[in-house]
N, C-alpha and C positions, 0 to 999 in steps of 0.2 A: 293218220294224223294223231299226234299225241293228245292225251286227255288233259283237260284243264282240271287238275287235282287240287282241292283245297284241304289243307291240313287243319284239323280242329284240335286245339291244344288246351285242355282244361287245366287250370293252375289254381291251387288253393293258396291262401295266405301263408307265406313261409313260416309264420309263427304258430300256425295251427295244424300243419300237416304232419303226417308220420307219427301220430301219437302212440302207435304200438311199438315204437322204438324208445319210449321213455325210460325203459329199464336199463338201457345201455348208453343213451345219449341224453345230455341235459337239454333244457329248453333252448338255450342259445346255440348249442351245437346242432340241434335239429333245424332251427331256423336258418342257420348258415348253410347247412346241407341242402335244404329245400330250395333256397335261393340259388345256390350254385347249380343244382340239377335243372331248375327251370331255365336259367340263363343258357346252359349248354343245349337244352332241347330247342329253345327258340333259335339259337344260332344254327343248329343243324337243319331245322325246318326252313329257315330263311335261305340257307345255302342250297338245299336240295329242291324244295317246293317253290321257293321264291317269297319275297316279302309280301307282295300283293295278294298271294293266295294262302297266307298263314293267318289263321283266325284264332286269337287267344280269348278264352272265356274265363273270367275271374271276378271275384268280389273284392279283391285286394287292390288298394290304391297303389301300393308299391309295385306290384306286378303289372298293373295297367300302365303305369308311367314308364316302366322299362320296355314294355312291348311297343308303346307309342314311340319311344325314343329310337327303337329299332325299325320304325316305319311298318309295323305289323298292324293288322286289324284287331280291334278289341271289342268284345261283347261284354258288357258289364252285368253281373248278377247283383241284384239288390242285397242279397246275402247268400253265403255259401249254402248250397242245398244239394238236391239230387243230381248225380252225375249225368244221367240220361237227359234230364231237363236242361242241364247246362250245355250239353252237346247239341241239343235241338236249338237252343238259343244262338249258339255260334254258327250252326249250320244254315239257318234261315238267310242271313245276309250273303253267305257264300253261294247258296243256290240262286238267290236273286241276282248275284253278280255274274252268273253264267257258269258256275262250276259244273263240270261233267261228272265228277267223282268226289267223294269225301274220304279222308283218311284220318282216323283218330290216332293221335300221337300223345300218349301220357308222358309226364315229365319224370317218372321214376324208373325209366328203363336205363339203368346206370351204365350199361355197356353199349348204348346206341352209338353208331357212327354214321357218317354220311353215306358210306358204302352200304351199310345194312338197310338204311332207309331207302336208298336207291333200288335195292333189290326188291323191296316190297312194291315200290312204285312201278318197277318193270313188270312184276307179276300181275299187278292190277291192269296195266296197259295191255298185257298179252291176253289175259283170260277174261277180263271184265267180271261182272257178277260180284261176289263177296269174297274178300281175302281176309282170313282170320289167322293171326299170329298168336299161338298159345303161350301161356306162361310155363315155367319149368315143371309145374305140377300137372299140367295138361288139363286143367279145369277152368282157368281164367283166360281172359282175352287181353293180350298185351298190346295189340294193334289191330285195327279193323279198317278195311277199305271197302267202299261201296260204289259200284259203277253200274248203271247210272246213279247219280246222286239222289238220295232220298233220306227222309228224316224219321222214318217210322220203324227202324230196325234196331235201335239201341237197346241193349238188354244187359248193361253192365251191372255187376253185383255177384252174388254167389252163383257158382256154376255157369258163368256167363258164356263160356265157349259153347257148351251144348245148347244154351238158349239162343245164342246168335246164329248157330248153324241151323237150328230148327226154324227160326224166324225168316232167315234168308231163303231156305228151301220152300217154306210156305208162300213166300212172295214170288216164287218162280225163278230165283236166281241160282246160278251155279255157285258152288262153294269150294274154295280152295284153302285148305288148312296148310299154312306155310310155316314150318318149324325152323327157327333160327336161334342158335345158341346165344348170339349177341343180343337178341331181343327177348329171350326167355326169362331173363333175370330182372324182376321188378322188386323194388325195395319196399317190403311191407313189414317183415318180421326180423328180429335180431339175427336169425340164421341166414337171412338174405344179406344182411350187412356183412356177416362173416364171409360169405361166399364172394361178395364183391371185393372185400379186402384181400382175400386169397387170390382172386383173379388179377387184381392190380399188382400184387406182390410178385406173381409169377410172370 
């Protein structure tokens, strides 16, 4: 039987995200980019995971309104804060609704496709435990799946891949590190923006 997988999608206010790109993008450009990436991620999650199992957590009125217009679940932060706390906030109603597994899907995976997300879902259904998709540097976590669903394993931040792997093993879960070039590029630094532009051009 297929798992009931809930996608947890943390979204910052478009006007405040990606500040490390301010040397190459103006404020309006960053806001437009953030909004476009969020919309694309919500669309992919709705198509692959389903509207009823997509949980958006945000402090932004704009993002909350868009998510509700798409018939997605919304968990409201009082103010933008710690990512791990935000994921716990989104995960609680998902677990209460009967989710068998949780899948963290950031909005800055600029090459994400429905097929790439389905591959992670399939891996989670096959092996259960903890699925970790590393960033291109091999230190960060670009996507995280947890089955059975639980809220105590989020370790996003510096060196999160190693921390997530250790937390999952300490919890007795099998760990599967799933490298995927389409999910390895997250948009943090100007060099990531250039890589994305090059990938789009090619």
